[in-house]
Each structure stands twice: as C-alpha cells, then as structure tokens.
C-alpha positions, 0 to 999 in steps of 0.5 A: 867152292863148287865141287865136281859132283855139285856140278854134276848134280846141278846139271842133273837137277836142270836135266830134270826140271827141263824133262818135267816142263816138257812132260807137262807140256807134252800132257798139256799138248795131248789133252788139248788135242783130244779135246779137238778130237772129241769136238770133232766127234760130236760134229760128226755125230750130229751130222752123219748120226743124228746123234745128240747126247744130253749133259747126264748120259744115262746107259740107255743113251749110249747104248741106243748111240751105240745100236744107231753106229753099229746098225745092230741091237747091243744084244746082237753085238754082245751077247753076254752084256748087262743092258739093266738100268737103262734110265741110270747115269752111266758110269765109266766102267760101264761106257768103256766095257760097252764101247770095247765091245762094240768096237771089237776088242772084248776078247783082247782085252781078256787076254790080260793077265794082271801082270800086264794090266798093271803095266798098263794101268802104271804107264797111264799113272794109275796104281792098280795097288790102289784100286785093289776092291775094283774087278779085275775085269774092269782094269782089262778093259781099261788096259786094252782100251789104253793100249788099243787107242780107244782111252779119253786122253784124260783118263790117262791122267785121272780115271775113277771108274764109279764116277758118271762119265761126262759128255765129252768122254762119252762122244769120244768113246763113240766117235772111237767105235766109229774109227774102229768100225770103219765108219768115221772119216776115211783119209790116207792122211795129211797134205804136210805129211812126207810120206802123203804122196807115196801113200796117194801114188799106191793107193792109185796103183791099186785102184783099177777101172770100177766095173760095178756088174749090173748098175753099169748095164743100167747106166750104159742103156740110159747114156745110149738114149742120149739122157746124159751124156756120161756118167762116173762110177764109184765105190763109196767104200772109198767115200772120205767122210769128211766135215762138209764145212770143210771139205772140197772134192777135185777131180781128175785123171792124171795122178802126176797132177793130184801129186802136184796139187798136194805140194802147190797146197803146201807151198801155199801154206794149205793144210788138209785131210787127204783122201783118194777115192776111185772114179771111173768116168764113162762116155760116148767114144765116136767112131769118126775119132779112130779106133780106140786104143785100150789100156788097163786104164782105158776100156772100151765097149762098142755098140750097135750104131758103131760108137763106143762107151768108154771106160776111163780111170780117173780120181776123186781126190778130197781135202778136209781144210783146217778151217774155212777160211783154207777152203776158200782160198782153195779156188784161187789157188787152183784158177791161178796154177792149174786152170788152162785159159790158154794153148801152149800156157806156161806156169800150170801143174801138170795135165791142167785142163781147161775146165777143171771140176772141183766142188763143195757140198755147202755153200761157198762163194763163187761157186754156182749149184748144179745138180747130181742125180745118181743111182746106187747098187750095194757098195757102188754109185752111178752119178751124172751131174747136169743143170739144175733145170736139166735134173728132171729129163735125166730123173726121168732118163734112169726111168725108163731104162728101168721104172723100179730104179730109185733115183737121188738127187741134190744140189751142191756147189761146183767152180764156174768153168765146169757149170760153163761146160755143162753149158756147153762152154769149153773154158 
C-alpha cells in the first residue's frame, strides 16, 4: 500500500532527479560553450595579435602576450607585480593574478572580505576550508574573477591554484583581457536576439555626421581635384573586429532597411553577430541639382565653383555568421529581396538600391575584387573605393593634397552590382 507520504517522497525524489539531470546537462552546455569561446579567442589572438601559445605556457609567454594586447609593459600595468621566474611553467593562480590586473579588476578583487570569498567559492563548487593553507589573496582574485565573468568555465568545477595552466585556459584568460580592455569583437547582439531591433535603432539614433576635423579637410581637397568621386568617413572605435572568414559588411543610409534586413535574415534562418558602424558619405553635389536642403543627417559645404560637397549620414552594418555556409547564402538573400532591378519593383525591402553595397575581406564566390584606399588620423578613417587598376591614381591624388600623407591600400571582395557601379553602370 502506497501512503500519501510515500507518494510525496516519490514525487520529491523524481523532481530532485530531474533537477540533477538538468544541472548536469546545463553544466555540460556551459563547458561546451566555454570551449567554443576559447576556440574563438585562440583564433582572434592569432589573427589580430600573432599570439600563438605553446603547449606548456610559461610565465614569460603569458606576460608577453598580455603586453602585446595591452600595448604596455606589464610593469606599467601593475607596478607591484612579481615578474620573476619567466621561464617557469605558469600556474593557474599566477595566470589569474596577472589576468585580473590586466583586466583592470585588481582593486575590486581586494575589496572581497573572507565571507564574500567563501560565498563566491561555494557558488563555483569549491570549499574554501579545504584549501585553508592557500593565500587569501589568491582566492580574492579567484572570487572576483568568477563574479565578473573572467574565469574559465572549467575552473568553476575544479580548480587547483598551483597546477600548471593548460594552453586553452591561458588563451581564454587572454581573450577575456581583450574583452575587458575593449579590444575584442564589438557588436550589439545577434540576429535572433529579441531586442536586436531596439539596440540597432538606438545605436543609429546616437550617431551623427562624422566631422573628423583636419582629416576631412584633406580628403575634401582630393575630392575637389576629381581624383576621387566620393569618400567615406568612419570611426574605428565602432569597428566590429569580426572573424574575416565569417563576416560580411553591408552599407546603406536608411535604418528601416537595416531593421528589415535583420528580420529577413531571421526569416531565412541565418544567425549572426550584428554591429552598426557609423559612416558619413561625402560627394560632389552639383549646383544644377538645385539648392540643397540641409538636415541633421545631411549637410553641405559650398565650394569655389558653386557646387557643394554633400555629407550624408549612413552606416555599415556588419554580420559575423555562425559558419561560412551561412555567409555564402547572404548574397542570394540580397539578390532576391534587396536588389532593385527595375523601376516600381515590388517584393523588396524598403529603400532597396540598384547597386547595393556589401563586401568581404576574404575571397568568396561570385564577388569581385576592388581596392580600398584610405588615410587615417586618430580614431578616424577616410576611405575611397576604386577599381584595382585605378588605385595608384587615387593614391597619387591623395599625395598631391599632402605629399607626407601615408596612404594605405588593400584589396577586398565586393558584390558585382557595386563593381559595375565603379565601372560607370547603374545595375
């Protein structure tokens, strides 16, 4: 005979079992996600900083990597740091201490009283009393790292302060340092985030026409000579820093178009990180077009021949797709739903252009190479796209404006319609 109490106990045990299973599954998911993140950090460190750690990471290896990321010596980062023993294998606690300080969390860590340290350790499954011989400072650093998201995921299940750090965990810590210093990927969210539309729209609303001071004056002179027909100003602080193998950048001026594009990608099952990069487009506005009407998003400067230089607020929206197959599908989506082929065409996104502009920094089928010619000053970049065989003319045009200018060029892959635009076509 099963009593009511027995039924309740049975139900309790069942619920407990379910909770345990879910906990195990979630724990595994977190570890797997941590492994994916570590792999992304590894690739980013290699591609952007030429940092490749050996299987056995020494203290010197880690310190040099931190210095390369930070653009400063570690002694400048932490004047009290113990930098002896550079050739010895780096321990977990040494790596964490270096990372906490390089991430700018040193002062936070040392605010932790013993009780708060114990609480943080328990949340990660570590019993403080079982490691009572370990220096409190080590666990202050661990606790602060756990609370602020600096800690490698696997360390939340098992942590031995004096064990040599493995390469993956060292790469993870370096990636976190990048993030805390604002040098990792820069994005608003994902295509499938429920609030991605408001984030993108709010980002657009906080952007203004880029002035760029002296840099704009230089490029305006080049524009007036006819060496270029237009240029863009961009602020490098908004660069997405995405994985080039997975990224596509799309340029436009209508924010409604961007929001619809995100929704279109969702409807096609294409997920990606999303970053909105402010851009100002400059070109010659001819006087015969009539008196220009200025607004907060459109300004003009009258020049000597009666024409104007127009400055229009635009954007580049960058996507980093989950894989290369999704990246390759992007063009088909644009050609079907965001490329105008005739007047009064229906079934397209709002504000679709005859010559949409989207490009990749790595080779991709059915895209064509052109050249980006640019100069930079402080955080600002002035760039003008050209056909490859016209690049030298553009560079010389910049040099005529200022012989001391350093002009940078690189080839990249752009959609065919924009390539045709550079050839003088309109489709």
